[in-house]
C-alpha positions, 0 to 999 in steps of 0.5 A: 748313660748320663744318669749312671756316670754323669754328664761329664764322663758320658760325654768323654765316652761318646768321644771315644772312637768306636769304629769296626777297627778300633774296638777289635784292635784294642781288645786284641792289644789287651789280650796280648798284654795280658798273655805276656804278663801271665807268661812272664809270671809263669817264667818268674815262678819258682814252681813252673806251672800246673795245667788244666785242660778242657776240650769241647766243641764250639758251635761249628763242631770244632774241638776247642782246647782251653788251657788253664794254669796255676803257678806261684807268684809273689808268695801266693798261688795264682790261677789264670786262663792261659789260652784257647785254640782249636784242635785242627786234627783229632783230640788224641793226646799226641795232638793235644801235646803238639798244640801245647808244645807249639804254644810254649815254643812261641812263648 
């Protein structure tokens, strides 16, 4: 690390706590912050949004629904990952809609 970043930066990185609780907590905080920013940009968009849905099984054979969005912000078009959640029931349209509906009610 010292070869790439230099001694001073490598020393600062080593000082950052990296316990089992710190890193996942920071990742969760960043995820929430990014989601809040995307949701706020969608709310501020003159054209609400366009959704793209993709459903596929994970390693445990649970169907995961990934949702991407496209919206207008600051005069441009923006594509963002919105969320990914497991479909606990079936992959029928009613179940997918229920999951989307719950997400939008929460946000």
